[in-house]
C-alpha positions in Angstrom: 231.0 -40.7 -40.9 232.7 -39.5 -37.8 231.1 -37.6 -35.0 232.5 -34.9 -32.8 231.5 -34.1 -29.6 232.0 -30.4 -28.7 228.5 -29.4 -29.5 226.6 -32.2 -28.5 224.8 -31.8 -25.0 224.7 -34.7 -22.1 221.4 -36.1 -21.6 221.9 -36.7 -18.0 221.9 -34.9 -14.7 219.1 -32.4 -15.3 218.8 -31.3 -11.6 221.4 -31.3 -8.8 220.5 -30.5 -5.4 222.8 -29.1 -2.3 221.5 -30.1 1.0 222.3 -28.4 4.3 222.6 -29.5 7.7 223.4 -27.8 11.1 225.5 -25.0 9.4 222.6 -24.0 7.6 224.0 -24.1 4.5 221.2 -23.1 1.9 219.6 -25.5 -1.0 220.7 -25.0 -4.4 218.2 -25.8 -7.4 220.1 -25.8 -10.6 217.5 -25.7 -13.4 217.7 -27.9 -16.7 219.3 -26.7 -19.8 216.9 -25.9 -22.8 217.7 -28.6 -25.1 216.5 -29.7 -29.0 218.0 -31.9 -31.7 219.9 -31.5 -34.7 219.8 -34.5 -37.5 221.8 -34.0 -40.5 221.0 -36.3 -43.3 222.9 -36.3 -47.0 220.2 -36.8 -49.8 222.0 -35.3 -52.8 222.7 -38.2 -55.1 225.5 -37.0 -57.0 227.3 -35.1 -54.5 230.6 -35.9 -52.7 230.7 -37.0 -49.0 230.6 -33.9 -46.8 232.0 -32.5 -43.8 229.8 -30.5 -41.5 230.8 -27.5 -39.6 228.9 -25.7 -36.5 230.0 -22.4 -35.6 233.2 -23.0 -37.4 233.7 -26.2 -35.5 234.1 -29.6 -37.4 231.3 -31.5 -36.1 230.3 -34.6 -38.3 233.3 -35.8 -41.0 233.0 -38.0 -44.4 229.0 -37.8 -44.3 228.3 -40.0 -47.6 225.0 -40.1 -49.6 222.3 -41.8 -47.8 224.1 -41.2 -44.3 222.5 -39.1 -41.4 223.8 -37.9 -38.0 220.9 -39.4 -36.2 219.7 -37.3 -33.4 222.0 -34.9 -31.9 221.0 -33.3 -28.7 222.1 -29.2 -28.3 221.4 -26.6 -26.1 218.9 -24.0 -27.2 220.4 -21.2 -29.4 221.4 -19.9 -33.0 224.2 -21.8 -34.6 225.7 -21.5 -38.0 225.8 -24.4 -39.9 228.0 -25.1 -43.1 228.3 -28.0 -45.3 231.3 -28.6 -47.1 232.1 -31.0 -50.0 235.3 -33.5 -50.0 237.1 -33.3 -53.3 239.4 -35.9 -54.4 242.8 -34.2 -52.9 240.9 -34.0 -49.5 240.2 -30.1 -50.0 236.8 -28.7 -49.1 234.4 -26.6 -51.4 231.4 -25.0 -49.3 228.6 -26.3 -50.8 225.6 -25.1 -48.3 225.8 -22.1 -46.2 226.8 -20.7 -43.6 223.4 -20.6 -42.6 221.7 -19.7 -39.0 220.1 -22.6 -37.8 217.8 -22.2 -34.5 217.5 -24.8 -32.3 214.4 -24.5 -30.1 213.7 -26.2 -26.8 212.1 -29.7 -27.5 212.1 -29.1 -31.1 213.9 -31.5 -33.7 215.7 -30.0 -36.4 216.3 -31.6 -40.0 218.9 -30.2 -42.3 218.8 -32.4 -45.4 220.9 -31.7 -48.3 218.8 -32.3 -51.5 218.7 -31.9 -55.3 221.6 -32.4 -57.7 224.9 -30.5 -56.6 225.0 -28.4 -59.9 222.7 -27.2 -62.5 225.0 -26.9 -65.2 227.8 -24.9 -64.0 225.7 -23.1 -61.2 225.7 -24.9 -57.8 222.2 -26.3 -57.1 222.3 -28.3 -54.0 219.5 -27.2 -51.6 218.9 -27.5 -48.0 215.9 -28.6 -46.2 215.2 -27.1 -42.8 212.4 -29.2 -40.8 211.2 -28.5 -37.5 209.2 -31.0 -35.4 208.1 -31.0 -31.9 210.2 -33.7 -29.8 207.4 -35.5 -28.2 206.8 -39.0 -26.7 205.5 -41.2 -29.7 203.2 -43.8 -28.4 202.6 -45.5 -31.8 204.7 -44.5 -35.0 205.2 -40.8 -36.5 206.3 -40.9 -39.8 206.8 -37.5 -42.2 208.0 -37.5 -46.1 210.3 -35.5 -48.1 210.3 -35.8 -52.0 213.8 -35.5 -52.5 214.5 -37.5 -55.6 215.6 -35.0 -58.9 214.5 -37.6 -61.3 211.1 -37.8 -60.4 208.5 -34.9 -60.6 205.2 -34.7 -58.6 204.1 -38.1 -56.9 201.4 -39.6 -55.5 202.6 -41.7 -52.1 200.2 -44.6 -51.0 200.5 -45.6 -47.4 198.3 -48.5 -46.8 197.7 -52.2 -45.7 199.6 -54.6 -48.0 198.0 -55.3 -51.4 195.3 -52.8 -51.1 193.8 -51.5 -54.3 195.5 -48.1 -54.2 192.6 -47.2 -56.9 190.3 -47.1 -53.9 192.9 -45.2 -51.5 193.4 -41.1 -51.5 197.2 -40.5 -52.0 199.4 -38.1 -50.2 200.9 -35.6 -52.6 204.4 -34.3 -52.9 205.9 -32.4 -55.6 209.9 -32.2 -55.6 211.0 -31.0 -52.7 207.8 -31.2 -50.9 207.2 -32.3 -47.3 204.4 -33.9 -45.9 204.0 -33.0 -42.0 204.0 -36.4 -39.6 201.2 -38.6 -39.7 200.3 -41.2 -37.1 200.6 -45.0 -37.7 199.9 -48.1 -35.8 202.7 -49.7 -34.0 203.8 -53.5 -35.0 201.3 -53.3 -38.0 201.9 -54.3 -41.7 201.8 -51.3 -44.1 203.1 -50.8 -47.7 204.3 -47.9 -49.1 203.9 -47.2 -52.9 204.5 -44.2 -55.1 203.2 -43.4 -58.7 203.7 -40.5 -60.7 201.3 -37.8 -60.0 197.6 -38.8 -61.5 199.0 -42.3 -62.5 198.0 -45.7 -61.5 201.6 -47.2 -62.2 203.6 -47.7 -59.4 207.4 -46.8 -59.8 208.3 -47.7 -56.1 206.7 -50.6 -53.7 208.3 -51.1 -50.3 206.6 -54.6 -49.9 205.8 -55.1 -46.5 206.8 -52.6 -43.5 205.9 -52.7 -39.7 207.3 -50.5 -37.1 207.9 -50.8 -33.4 205.8 -48.5 -30.8 207.9 -45.3 -30.2 209.4 -45.1 -33.8 209.7 -41.8 -35.1 211.0 -41.5 -38.8 211.6 -39.2 -41.8 210.8 -41.0 -44.8 213.3 -39.3 -47.7 212.4 -40.4 -51.1 215.8 -40.4 -52.8 217.1 -41.3 -56.1 217.9 -44.7 -56.9 221.7 -44.7 -57.4 222.2 -48.8 -56.9 222.2 -49.1 -60.7 219.9 -52.0 -60.2 216.1 -51.9 -61.3 214.0 -49.4 -63.1 212.4 -47.8 -60.1 213.8 -44.1 -60.0 213.5 -43.6 -56.1 214.0 -45.8 -53.0 213.1 -44.6 -49.5 215.6 -43.4 -47.1 214.0 -44.0 -43.5 215.9 -41.3 -41.2 215.5 -42.0 -37.6 217.1 -41.3 -34.0 220.5 -43.3 -35.1 220.9 -42.7 -38.4 219.5 -44.0 -41.7 218.8 -46.8 -43.6 217.6 -47.6 -47.3 214.3 -49.1 -48.0 215.1 -50.7 -51.3 212.1 -51.0 -53.5 210.9 -54.8 -53.2 211.8 -56.2 -56.7 215.4 -55.3 -56.2 217.9 -57.7 -56.4 221.5 -58.1 -56.3 224.0 -57.9 -59.5 227.0 -59.5 -60.8 229.7 -58.4 -63.3 231.5 -61.3 -64.5 235.5 -60.8 -66.2 237.3 -63.7 -67.8 240.8 -62.5 -66.9 242.7 -65.5 -67.6 244.9 -65.4 -70.6 245.5 -69.3 -71.1 242.3 -70.2 -70.7 239.4 -70.8 -73.4 236.0 -69.5 -73.4 233.8 -70.6 -70.6 230.4 -70.7 -69.1 229.2 -69.4 -65.7 226.9 -71.7 -63.7 225.2 -70.2 -60.5 223.5 -73.3 -58.7 224.6 -75.5 -61.3 222.4 -73.4 -63.9 223.8 -71.7 -66.7 223.7 -68.1 -66.7 226.3 -67.2 -69.3 227.8 -69.0 -72.3 230.8 -68.7 -74.0 232.5 -65.7 -72.4 235.9 -65.4 -73.8 239.2 -63.8 -72.7 239.5 -60.8 -71.7 235.8 -60.4 -72.1 233.2 -59.3 -69.3 229.7 -59.4 -69.0 227.3 -56.6 -67.9 226.2 -56.4 -64.0 222.5 -56.9 -65.4 223.5 -60.3 -67.0 223.6 -62.2 -63.5 221.2 -60.8 -61.1 219.7 -63.0 -57.8 217.9 -62.2 -54.7 220.0 -62.0 -51.4 221.2 -65.7 -50.5 224.6 -67.6 -50.8 224.8 -69.1 -54.1 227.4 -71.4 -55.7 229.2 -69.9 -59.0 230.6 -72.0 -61.0 233.2 -71.1 -63.8 233.6 -74.1 -66.2 234.9 -74.9 -69.7 232.4 -74.0 -72.2 233.4 -76.7 -74.4 233.0 -79.6 -71.2 231.2 -78.0 -68.0 232.5 -81.3 -66.2 235.9 -79.3 -66.7 235.1 -76.6 -63.5 238.3 -74.9 -62.2 236.6 -72.2 -60.2 233.6 -73.1 -57.6 233.0 -70.2 -55.2 230.4 -69.5 -52.7 229.1 -66.0 -53.0 227.0 -64.4 -50.6 224.7 -61.5 -52.2 222.8 -58.8 -51.0 219.9 -57.1 -52.4 220.6 -53.7 -53.7 224.5 -54.4 -54.0 226.6 -54.8 -57.3 229.8 -57.2 -57.6 232.3 -58.0 -59.7 233.8 -61.5 -60.0 237.3 -61.9 -61.9 238.3 -65.1 -63.1 242.2 -64.8 -62.6 245.2 -67.2 -62.8 246.6 -69.9 -65.3 244.8 -72.9 -66.6 247.9 -74.7 -67.3 248.4 -74.5 -63.3 245.1 -75.8 -62.2 246.1 -78.6 -60.4 247.9 -76.2 -58.4 244.9 -74.2 -57.7 246.1 -71.1 -59.4 242.8 -70.4 -61.4 240.7 -68.5 -59.1 238.1 -65.8 -58.4 238.9 -62.2 -57.2 235.4 -60.7 -55.9 234.6 -57.3 -55.1 231.7 -55.1 -54.1 231.3 -52.4 -56.0 229.3 -49.0 -55.5 228.0 -47.7 -58.6 226.7 -44.0 -57.3 228.0 -41.4 -59.9 229.8 -38.6 -58.2 229.9 -35.3 -60.3 232.9 -34.2 -58.8 235.3 -37.0 -59.5 236.2 -40.4 -61.3 236.2 -43.2 -59.4 238.9 -45.9 -59.9 239.6 -49.2 -58.5 242.7 -51.1 -59.4 242.7 -55.1 -59.7 245.9 -56.9 -60.0 245.1 -59.7 -62.3 248.2 -60.3 -64.0 249.4 -64.1 -63.5 251.9 -65.1 -65.8 254.0 -62.2 -65.9 253.8 -60.4 -62.5 252.1 -63.1 -60.0 255.0 -62.5 -57.8 255.9 -58.8 -58.4 253.8 -56.5 -56.8 253.5 -53.0 -58.7 253.2 -49.2 -58.1 250.8 -47.3 -60.2 251.0 -43.9 -61.0 248.6 -41.3 -62.7 250.7 -38.2 -64.2 250.3 -35.5 -66.9 253.3 -37.0 -68.8 254.7 -40.0 -69.5 257.7 -39.4 -67.5 257.5 -40.4 -63.4 261.1 -39.6 -62.3 260.1 -37.3 -59.8 256.2 -38.5 -59.7 254.7 -40.1 -56.5 252.8 -43.4 -56.9 248.9 -42.9 -56.7 248.9 -47.0 -55.5 251.7 -48.6 -54.0 252.9 -52.1 -53.3 249.6 -53.7 -54.9 250.3 -57.7 -55.0 248.9 -59.9 -57.0 244.7 -60.5 -56.6 245.1 -57.5 -54.5 241.9 -54.9 -55.0 242.3 -51.2 -53.9 239.3 -49.2 -52.8 237.4 -47.1 -55.0 239.5 -44.2 -55.1 238.2 -40.7 -56.0 240.5 -39.0 -58.8 240.0 -35.7 -60.3 238.7 -35.7 -63.8 241.5 -35.1 -66.6 243.8 -36.8 -69.1 246.2 -38.9 -67.2 249.1 -41.2 -68.2 249.0 -44.5 -66.4 252.3 -46.0 -65.6 252.8 -49.7 -63.9 256.1 -50.4 -62.5 257.7 -52.9 -60.1 257.0 -51.7 -56.3 259.7 -49.3 -55.5 261.5 -49.6 -59.1 260.6 -46.8 -61.6 263.1 -48.3 -64.1 261.4 -51.6 -64.2 257.9 -50.8 -66.3 255.3 -53.3 -66.9 252.6 -51.0 -68.4 252.3 -47.7 -70.0 249.6 -45.8 -72.0 248.3 -42.4 -72.2 246.8 -40.2 -72.3 243.6 -41.9 -70.8 240.8 -39.6 -69.9 239.0 -39.7 -66.8 235.7 -38.5 -66.9 233.9 -37.0 -64.0 230.8 -38.8 -62.6 232.1 -42.4 -64.0 233.1 -45.5 -62.2 236.4 -47.2 -63.7 237.7 -50.7 -62.7 241.2 -51.1 -64.1 242.3 -55.0 -64.3 245.8 -55.6 -65.2 246.0 -58.8 -67.2 248.5 -60.9 -69.5 248.8 -60.6 -73.0 246.5 -63.0 -74.8 247.3 -64.9 -78.0 248.2 -62.5 -80.7 248.7 -59.6 -78.2 251.8 -58.0 -77.3 252.4 -56.4 -74.0 252.9 -52.5 -73.2 255.6 -53.3 -72.5 254.6 -56.3 -70.5 251.2 -56.3 -69.6 247.9 -54.9 -70.8 244.8 -53.9 -68.9 241.0 -54.0 -69.1 239.2 -50.9 -68.4 235.5 -51.2 -67.3 233.3 -48.0 -67.1 230.0 -47.1 -65.9 
């Protein structure tokens, strides 16, 4: 997210005084400007990143889901605020407003974009405008907004850790409901648990939380878009400096494994010496949930299924709760003494964005194209003569970002970089669906396979 400063007001120098001397100059007192705060948060789970305009000027750029501006100081007044979604071609479409927002003296105005982007074909995203007095918080002040579309009415319990919720009176919140700020004690352990309305079954558990004195937060219940765990919600803690996600305390990291070495037989996957996957054959993959672990650093070993003492890949992998990773075994076993069998590791965003397909490409063709960087074309026909490459000069083992692509049918053509006449792969039409994340891995033909014309591709989707 980028912040542009034309609408921000400095917090310094509220009084200026000119003192006179023998020349009897008058003293001038400049009264302080009346100021409030604006805070903008993206809490719509399937909407793209957005740009935020104030009075027609870009103020916040590329604000993604679960990102907040933090507190922006502004002069008192009425401002026209508009939120525009960013489409795959970098064009914009207005999704909220323009709407007039009143910034009042000593008032913090939260604008929260929430709910699904569409209901059928109708624009559905909403803006919650929340006003709270700016005051010196001696302890901790917390407000709550229920913005998770997958969950209806909920009961929210804020208590000491481990306290029996059957003995507690919950805070009630319907979808879109807002609970005014409540005061908590600073440097004190708390636990936040959420259940469906009237149910004793906990669907979200924060674990132990503690906040320093002076903390002011809006806790937003947001849809769990990590793809990890059964909890439908997590909490987004929005404060003066931005936002951070408070995951359910059972959330771990997940790892997807792909066998992409054409001349390597079946393999076992070991984590810290313990087998977690057995007999993975080329070019198969295992789902994310097949390997999960809490935050930490692990030794991941790819070993021959027939003899685990043959372990051509041993990788130290650092995992973070709530993150998903893909480990792709690439290279050739016949050259193992030259250390050409190795792992390519990616960190994956599994959020579904309804306005785009998300595409990542990995160059994993060793035998055919190890020394040949490639260009990748996505076109509406098989002819690429006048086409511009969507991805240029992708080297062996290189990984693209997760690229936003408009949904539709595409012909996929892979050529030697800068040489459209040397085609390594051609396929199509291939349908890319909005709201789906794709990982395309270039690979060598295996036993009994023929290239198309030279290499093949594994396409993983979620």
